[in-house]
N, C-alpha and C positions, 0 to 999 in steps of 0.2 A: 804597539796597540791593537794591534789583532789579535796575541792573545790573550792581551786583557778582553777584548769583546767576546770571545771563544770561554774564557772562565766567568764572564757575567752571563752570559745564555746557561754555561751549566748550570751554574750556582741556581738561577731564575727553574730550570727545568728540573734536580731537585728540590725546590720547595716550591713547588706546584705538585710533583710525588708522594711528600711529604703531605701537602694537606690533604688532597686525595682520599688516600687512604686513614690519616685521621676523619672526616668527613665518613666515609664508608662504617668505621665500628663505631661511632656517632651515629648513624642507621639502622644499626643493628643493634644497639643498647635501647634506640627508641620502638622499634619493632621487636623486643624479646619484653617493652616495657606494655605495650598497647595491644599484642596480639603475644599474649600468653600459651594459647591455648599446641597443644601439637597432636598431627593425623598419628589416627590408629595403626595396627597395621601385626601381621602373625606371623612370628618367629617360629618356623619346623625345627623340630628333630636331627639328627642326624638321618639320612636316607628317609626322609621322611617327605611327602610333599602338600602344599597345603590345600592343594582341592580332596585329599582323604578326610580331610579334619571333614564333621557333620555338623549341624549346628548345636549337638546336644552337647561336644564335648567342646563347642564355643560357650555356651550357655552358662556349665561346668566352670568357665574358667576366666569370667568376666565376674565382675562386682552386681548386684542386687537390683537396682535401679537400671541397669546395660542387659541384667539378665532377661528381665518382666517387658522388656521392648522386644522381645520374642515370642511370638504366639500366632492362633490361627481362630480360628469364622467358621466354621460350617454352616455354610447357607444353601437352600435347593432351590433359590430362582438364579441362576448362572446363566452361559457364564458372566463376569463380572467383569468393568470399566472402573478403574480406579483413579483418584486424584489426589494428591496433595495441594498444601493451601504452598504461598511462598518462605514462611516462616515455618513451616515443617512440625507444626504442631495439629493440626485436622489434616480427616481424611477422609473423601468423598467416593460413597461405594454405590452403583450403577447397576441393576437384576438385566440379564435381556428380558425376562419373566413380569419388568416393572418393581422391582424393588428397590426402594432408593434409601440410602443410608446416613448421615453423618455424626461424626464422632470426635471428640478427644482425644484419640488413642494412645497418647503418654500417661491419661486418669485412667483413660477407659469409660469417659462420660459420657453417653450418649447425648448427641443433640438433634437428630430430629429422626424418624424414621418413621414412612408410611408408601402406600403400593400405587401407583400412576393408573392401573391396569392398561395397563399396552408396554411394546415393545420400549425399550430405553439403549440406544445405541453408541451417546457418546454422554460427558458429563461434565461441567468443568467448574473452580469455582471464579467466578468474577472480584472486583478489588477489596472486596471484608469477607470472614470467615462468616459472616452474614445471611449470604447472597449465593448463590449458584445459578447456573443452566445448566438444563437436562433436554438433552435432543431425543422427544420423543418419535412414536410411529412413524406422523404427520408432521409437527412444527418443532421450533425451542420453546417450550416454560422455562419461565424461572420465577423460583420458589425461595422464601428467606428462611432464616434457623426455626422457624416454627412446624414448616412444611406446607406454612401457604402460598399457593399462587401469583405469584405479583401482577406479572405480565402475560400477554403470548404471545410472540411475532413470528404472527402468518406468513410475512413477506419470507421467513428462511422455512422453505416445503421440501421434504425426507435430510434431513441433516445425516449425514454419518463421522464429520468430523470434525471438530472444535478446538479452536487458540487466543487465548485472551492474553490481551498487550498491556497491560496494568498500567504504562506511563503514558497512552494513546486512551486508555478505556476505553476501546475496540474489543470485540468479539466476532472476530474472524470464523465463518463455520463454513463447510465443503460440501455441495448434494450429493444422492446419487442421480442425480443428470448432468452434472459435470459444472454445477454454480459456484462460481467464490462470493463471497458476502462480507462486508465489514461493516456493523454496526457501531453506530456509539453508546454505549451504556451510560455515560450522564445525562441524555437526555433523549435519548431510547430513535435515533432517529440511524436510516439508512446510508452509510457515506458511498459506498460501492456497490455496483450486485451485480457482474459478467458474467458470460458462460464465454469461456475463451475459444478460440478459432484453433483446431489443427490439434487441439488436444485429447490427451486417451484419459481414458477414468482417475479420478483421483484413489489413489490406492493408501496414503498416510500424508502426514502435515505434521510443520513441525514449526517453530518460531525462532529466529534469531533476536539472543539477549540486548542484543548489543545496537542493532540499528531498526529491530522490528521488522525487518524482511520478512515472510511468510515463505514456507520452504513445500516443495509438495514433489511428492512422486506418485509416479502414475504408472498403466501395465504397460509403457514401452519400452519400458528403466529408464524412463531420464525424469532428472527430477529440475523441478523450476524456483523460481524465484522470482518471487511477486510483492509490487507495493499497489494501493491504493489509489496511487495517480495516472497508475496504465494499466489499457485490457492487453497490452502484451508484455510478457513476462520480459523480465530486469536482465538474465541471465540461463540462460540452456545449459544443460552438462547429460549428456550419455554416462551413466553410473555402469547399467548393466547390461548386458544379452539380454537376459530375462524380463518377467515384471520384477517391478519395486513390491516389498513386505513393511519395510519400514524406515524409517530416518531419523539421526538423533545428531544434535547439535551440543557442544561445548559453552561451556558456562561464558568463557571470553567471546565466540562467536566466530574462530577462525578456525574448527574446523567441524569437521562431519563426520558421520557413520551412517552408513546405507548397508539395507539385508535385500538380496534379490533371490529369485526362485532358483537363479545357476545354482543358488549353494554357495555362494561368498561375501565374505562379510569383507570390504571395504574402506578406506579409511582414505579423507579427502582432507589440502587445504584449501578453504575459499577463497584465499586473499589471490591465490595463484592460478586455482581453478585446474590443478592438477594431484590423480591420485600419491599420494604416497606410500601406504602399501596396503595389500589384499592377499587373505586368509580365508581358506576352505575349511568349509563345518559340513560333520558330517550326513547330516539331512539340512533341511530346508527349514530358516529360521522367519519364527512369527511374528517378536517383537524386539524390538532394542533401545537401551535409555544410557543414558552418560549422567556420571555425576557429578558432584563440583570440583573435584578429585581427579576428574579424567577418566575412573573405572568405565568400564565399554559393559555392561549387562546385555545378554543373548540370551531370549526364549527360544526351543527348537523340542514342541510337544509338551512335555510335560516337565522339561526339566531347565532351570536356569542355570548358564553360565556366565562367570566373572572376570573380566582381561583386567591385568593390572600391566603397567608398562609398555601399551600397546606401541604410543605412538611413538617411540623411543629404540625399544627389543626390538627382536623380533619374535612373538609369539609362539613358543615351543607346546603349552599348556595352559590350560586357566589357574587363573587364582582361586575360585573356589566355586563349586559348585553343587547343586540342591537339586531333590527332585519334589515336587508338589503332588496333590492329591487326583486333578485333573489337567485336562489339558488348558494350556497357559494362552488368556484373551489380553492382559495388558501388564506388564510391569512401572513401576517408577519408584526412581530413587528420592528420597525424604531427604531435603536440606537442614542441613549443620547436623544429621543425625548418622548414625553409621548403618541406617538401617533401607532395605529393599521390598518394596510393597509388592507383592502381586495378587493378580486378579485371574483366577476360576474357575473353572464349570464349578469347583461344590463350595466356590466360598471365596476368602481374603487369608492371606497368608503374611506374616511380618520376619523377617531374616535378618541377623545380623550380618554384617558384612563390615569386618575393620577398617578402617581409612578411607572410606570412601567420601562420608559426609564433612563439611569445613569447618573445624571446631571453634574460628574466632566469625561475632556475625555483628553486623552494622544493627545497631536498637535505632537508631533512626531510619532505617529503608527495611529493615522486617522483624520483627525483635517478635522472640515464639512466648515473653515470657511480659506483654503489654495485658495493661490493664482496659477499663472499659471506656474509661477515660483519653487515657494515651489513644485505642485507638478511635473514637471521637473525633482525636485531635490530628489523629495519620487522617480519617481520610477527607475533613477538610483543604491538609498541605496538600494531599494527591492531584483535588477540584484544582487547588489552584497551580498548583507544578504543572497543570495537565498540559500534553506538547501535543499539536496540532498536525492530523493527518498525513499536511500534504509536507512534512518536512518527511517524512520514510524514503531514505533512500539507501543504497546503496551501501556510498561512500556516504558514513555519519562524520566524518572530517572536513564533506561540501560546505559547511554551513560560516568553515572559517575562512572562503577560500572568495575570493574576489572574478566574480563571471566576465572578464575579460572582453570576450567578442560581443555582448550584450551591450555592458558597455559602449564600447565604440559605437552602435547601430544607435541607443539612444542621443550617443550624440552629435550623430550624425544625423538625426531626426530632426534634432535641434536645428541643428543649422541650417537642414532645407528650410523649415518657415519661414515663410516673413515679417519682418519686425515694422508694421505703424510705429513711426516718428509721432508722437505728442505735441501739435502746436503748440506753443509760446500762447502765454495767456497774462495782459498787464492789467495786473488787478489792482484798483485802487482802493485804500485800505482808509478806515476812519479810526479816527484818532481814537474813540468810546468805546471800537469793538474788543473783544476778549480773543484771549488766542485759541482758546478750545475751542471756537465759532469759527472764526478765521481763518482755518484748520479747515475745518469739513467745512465750510463754504469755498473756499480754493479746492480739496475733493470731490467735491460738488460740481464744480466750473470743469474741472479737469476730465473729465471723466462724458460729461455733457458733451465737450468741443472734440474727444475721442470718435463717439459716439455717430457723432455730424462730421467725423472727418470719413470716415470707416464708409458711413451711408455715401456721401461724395465721389467716394471713389470707385463704389460698387457699382452707382448711375453710368459713372464715366465707361468703366466696363462692360456694362452691360449694353449701351449706345453703341457701344465703337463694333459688339459683337454683331447688334441688330444692321448697323450700316455692311458691314462685310456682308452679313450673309442674302440682304439685297442687293448686293453688286453682284452675286456672283449667278451666271449668266446659267443660265434651265434650256437643260440638252433633255431630248424627248425621246426615250429609250425606243428602238424598235421592238420593243415587246407592247407598246402605250399603242403606236401605228400601227398595230395586226390590229387588235383588242380595238381600236375604234373603228377599225374596216366590217370587221364582224359583226358588229353591234347595225353598222348603220345597213347590210343585207341583212340584217335576220329582220331593224325596224321596218325595212320594206318589204318585206315579208308578211310582213303581220297585217301591213295597210291593203298589202292587196287582197287578203284571205277578211278582209272589213275586221278584224278585230284591232284594229290603233286606225286613228285617224291622223291625216298625213299631216305634218304641220305645216301654216302658210311658211311662203318663203318670203323675207323683203324683195320689191320686186331692184332689178338691179337699175345704177344709175348709167346712162350710158352720155359721153362725149361727143358734140357732131358740131363743129367749125363750120358755121353756116354760107360763114365770109369765101368761104373757098365751092366753085361750083361745081368741080367735078363729085365732091361728098354732096353735095347738097340734091344732084341728078344723083347718085346712088343710093341718097334716104328715099326719092323721090319714086326708083323703081320698085326696093322693097321694102316701099310702107305694108303693103299685108303682114310682112314677117316680123317685120321689128316695131307694130300700131302695142304689141302689146308690153312694150321697154320703153315706148317713148316716150316723156314727159310731154302736158298740156301746154307750149305754149303759144 
């Protein structure tokens, strides 16, 4: 019997293994059908390093459409901050001297261009590629795709960092004075605004794409994670010994890269809150960004270095290196494209980085080829599926869990509440009465009986409390006695000085027993002394 049972168990295990292998093959086939695109890469020759290959060689070896993605714009109002839209089609540039421009960088079609005649510190696309926010000298202004000003947010003063949460419709800003603000762009309400206590100057800002948490880097080397539901940071991490210059988050929201003035680049696991690796740079890094396929771009001065496979293996050399025409202000990887945008002192540059972008995109989430009608439908869907700001949490899986502690507290509080039993009512029904009328009348009588019963209970309790108060003995304290003595002395002084009339005291009654001869003799002897107190008889 034992041999037979062991054989049946082996057969079951073998069958389960075969089904698992078959399912893996089926999944691979489905992935090949649904995700046909593969990421690009560079194949160097023997004794050749990839960082030695410049942009001219890359452009000459790719197709014509990819070659047009490498270009440079020479502009005089720099340094420039840049931002790509989520679908990777439109780019937004803002110069420090007031020049703002939006364009479709694939077709090189200009969407709008104007000068705000003020300094521009940050710029950000909002939920659609026809509306964007611009942090100017004093306030944050919102413009449309024609360059007309739609709104001015005067509650957001001296802003230097901005992030937009598309699923929550929240514009998050950080000011020079240290204020953090969350503004709902769907109806223009300020959700939360506070100045964190014991927090140094905010040097950089990034968002976690999975849970909507905002990460800020400070001048003391600390990274804080914020939600609009609390004025205290959810998590604090000491990342560098010096000031932080910039931080970047991966697309899955589990890892972080930080740059500091101590010339170090550190890789972190946000789930464990521990550093994975640490690399030293030749100079202080100014900007950092992480692509969809986890390539890390770091700018130092006017040079950009791209690192590949930095999470799994030890870095010995960069994957690519490029030199720009001026000091770099900001860098951004373009989604779904092997392109890195660079904003510097003398304009804007777009370079090719093979293997940076995700080759497969979700047309329902972010479609680079969407038409105007699809864009309108997408805007309506986004508004309908908007996530409230109260659900922003460090742990995104908290919605699927049961809060056992709170549940026990609610059950205990319900048990503590008293239950008033409704007295029974003898209701005499008429034969001609309808069922609906009968039900309503019964309900009215039951409610009235319950109210009268509760009133009676309250009156009984009030009467009992009043009786208990009356029966309490009144004990005069020593302080009241001393105060009454002091008043008597003061009143006597006022009477002597003639400032107050003396109160007429009532005559005291003295009971004298006239049947007793000794008492009568005493009265006759002391008549003159007792005469004012004796009643006439």
